[in-house]
N, C-alpha and C positions, 0 to 999 in steps of 0.2 A: 504493500500500500504506500509506504513511504517512498519507494522507488518510483511508483507511478506518479505521485505528486511532484517528485523532483523532475521527472521526465517532462511532465506538463509545464512545469515552471521554465525549464530550459527551452522548450518549444515556443512558449509564449514570449520569452525574452528574445529569441531569434526572430520571431514574427514582428515584434516591436522594432527591432533594429532594421529589418527590411522595409517596414512601413515608414519609419523615420527617414531612412536613406532615400526612399522614393519621393517622399514629400520634400526633402531638402533638394534633391535633383530637379524636381519640377519648379521649386521656388527659384533656384539659380537660373533655370531657363527663362523664367519670368524676368529676373533682374537683367540678364543678358539681352533679352528682347527689349526691355526698357532702354538699355544703353544704346542699342542699335537704332531705336526710334529717335532718341535724343540726338545721336550723331547725324541722322538724316534731317531732322527738323531744324538743327542748328544752322543749316544753310540759309534759312530765311527768318527764323525766329531767334530773338536775342536770348542770351543766357538768363537774364533776369526774368523774362517771361516764362521760360521753361521751368525754372526753379519754382516760381510762384504757382504755376498751374499744376506742377507735380504735388505741391503741398496742398493746394486747394482741392484737387481731385481726391487726394488721400484723405483729407478731412471729411469730404462728402461721403466717401465710402465707409470710413471708420465710425463716424458719428452714430449712425443707427445701431451698429453693433455694440458700441460702448454704452449707449443709453439703454439698450435692451438688456444689457448684462446686469443691471441694478448694482452698479459699482458703489453705491452709497453716496454720501456727501462729497461734493467736489471742493469743499472748503479746505484750504491748505495754509499751513503756517510757514511754508518756505517758497513763496512765489518767486523769489529771486533765483532759486535754484532751477525752478522750471523754466524761467526765462533764459538762464544761462545755458541750460541744456538745448533749448530751441536755437539760440544764437550759434552755439557750436555746431549743432546738427545742420542748420541751414548753411553755415559757412562751408562745412564739408561738402554739401551738395553743390554749391557754387563751383568749388574747385573740381569736383568730380565731373560735373557736366562740362566744364571748360576743357578738361583733359580729354573727355570723350569726343568733343567737337574738333580738337586739334591734334590728336594722336591716333595712331591705329587703334581700332576698337579693343583688341586684346590687351594692348599696353595700358590704356586707360582703366580697363576693368582690373587688371593685375595690380596697378598702383593703389587701388582702393583696398587691396588685400594687405596693405602694410599696417592697417589699424591694429591688429593683435600685438604686433611686436612693439608698438609704442605704449600700449596700455600698462604694462608693469612699471615702466619708468614714470608715467603720468601719475599712477596710483601711489608710487613711492614719494614723489615730489609733493603731491597734494594731500593725500590721506595718510602719508607716512606708513604705508603698508610694506612689510618686508617682501622682497622679491626672492623667488626661488633661484637656485643656480642655473637651472634650465632657462628661465626667463632672462637672466642676465646675459647668457651666451647667445640667446636668440637675437638680441639687438644688433651686435656687430654682424652676425650672419645675415640678418635681413638687410642691413645697409650695404653689404657687399653685393647682394642680389639686386638691390635698387640701383647701385652704381653700374652694374652690367646692363640693366634694362635702360637706364638713362642714356648710355653711350655719350660720354662727355664731349666727344668730337662731333656729335651730330647737331643738327639745326634745331631739334625740338627739345633740348635738354631743359631749357627754361620752362617750357610748357609742362614737361614731365615733373619738374620740381613742384609745380602747382598741384599736380596730382598727389605727390607725396605729402604736401601741406594739407591736402584734404584728408589723408589718412591720419595725420596728427590731430586735426580738428575733430575727426570722428572718434579718436581715442579719448579726447577730453569729454565729448558728449557721452560716451559709454561709462566713463568713470563718474560723471555727474549722475548718471542713472544709479550707479552703486551708492552714491551718497544719498540720493533720494530714497533709496530702498530702506534706509533706516527708519523712516517715518511714513513714507507714502506707499500705498498699494499700487501694483503695476498698472491697473486699469486707469487710475487717476493720473499716473505719470504719462501714459499713452494719450489720454484725453488732452492734457495740457500741451503736449508736444504737437498734436495735430492742429490744435487751435492757434497756439503761439507761433508754430512754424509758418502757418499761412499768413499771420499778421506780420511777422518779422520780414518775410519775403515780399510782402505787399508794397512796402515803402520804396525799395529800390526799383521795383517794377514800374512804378508810376512815372519814372523819368524816361522810360523807353516804350511805354504802352502804345499799342496800336491795335485796331480790331483785326484779329486773325482771319485769314481766308477760310473758305469751307474745308479745304484739305488740311489746313493747319489745325483747325478745331479737332478734327479726327485724330491727328497726330498727338495733340495735347491730351486728348481723352485717353488714347492708348498708353501714353506715358504714365498717367495717374492710375490706370487700370492695372497695367503690368506691375508697377511698383507696389500697389496695395495688395494684389494677389500674392506677389512674392513674399511680402512681409507676413501675411496671414499664414501661408504655407510653411514658411520658415519657422514661425512661432509654434505651429502645430507639430512640425517635425521634431523640434526640440522637446515638445511636451510628451511625446510617446517614446523617445529614446534619449540616452545620455549624450551630452555634448562630445565626450571623448570618443563615442562610438560613431557618430554621424557627422561630427564637425568637419573632418577632412573633405566631405562631399561638397562643402561650400565652395571649394576651389574649382569645381566644375564650371562655374560661371566663366572662367577664363577659356575653357575648352569651347563652350557654346559661343562665346564672343569671337574666338578665332574662326569658327565655322561661318558665323555671320560676316566677319570681316573679309574672309576669302570669297564668299558667294556674292556679296554686294559691292565690295570695294577692291577686290583683287589683292587683299593684303596677305602677305606671307610672313612666316616666323623665321628668324635667323638663329644661329647657335647661341649668340650672346643673350638673346631674349630667353631662350629655353633654359640656359644655365641660370640666368638671373631668376626666372620664374621658379625653378626648383629650389633655389636658396630662400626666396621669399616664402614659399609654401612651407619649407622646412622650419623657417623662423616662426611662422604663425603656429605651426603644430607644436613646436617646443614651448612657445609662450603659453599656450592653452592646455597642452597635454598634462603638464606638471603643475598647473596653476591651482590656486585655492578655489573653493566652491564659489566665492564671491566673484572671482574673475570669470568663471564659467557662466554665471548668471548674466554678467555684463555682455559676454559674447552672444548670448541668446537675444538680448535686447538690441538687435541690429538696427 
């Protein structure tokens, strides 16, 4: 009898990992699809409008879900932290979208993956949390990978640095989520980010606003839809399986982006990019694999 229960537990555990991995893979396909649409739409739509519409569409998609979940009172004693998280998150989005518009799609998506390697350093500087030896080693490994991807002799190195800056901003946003987790339930944190993210990105958008064309409206809608679906699927994937089990599947967004880049823009990958990508993925794995439970929770709050 005990053996049967143990067998069922193992089977259920494996099923959860498979389901979690599948959800993560689909979510990364959604994120890569969003990146491809952003790159295409950036030919005629400004970065400020793209970021605002991504946040606006995300707010419209998430609000019914959040309100229906009965999250309780939205009253908070730390509004400044919610605002700080929104500013960091939106700043990361500006950098990310700019990199997507001006770099090969796979490069832009990969540079976003530098976030995990910054998080232990940011958490130590801000929250004074001790870093594990693995996390400390992950930082130089990741920077070597970034250097290979940037190609210092190339013409796009400055643009790529903006992509890395986006990874740094995103790490601040995620560590802010950790700080909020001391007093705020996750649903309240998500609610304020969706609302404040739209408000923060609204002001810069006013300077460049123009009425989008019919096709541009569809592109903006697709960006919001792909981004929101990716977020929901990612959250669900981490809910059914542990981060250490399915976390590595998040790097498949680079694979999907490479396929999109080849099919629609004729982009190909060189050996320097591949070596750099391997090191960045390794650094992210090292930073998360041996991290504390708090760091794993932050990675979930993508």
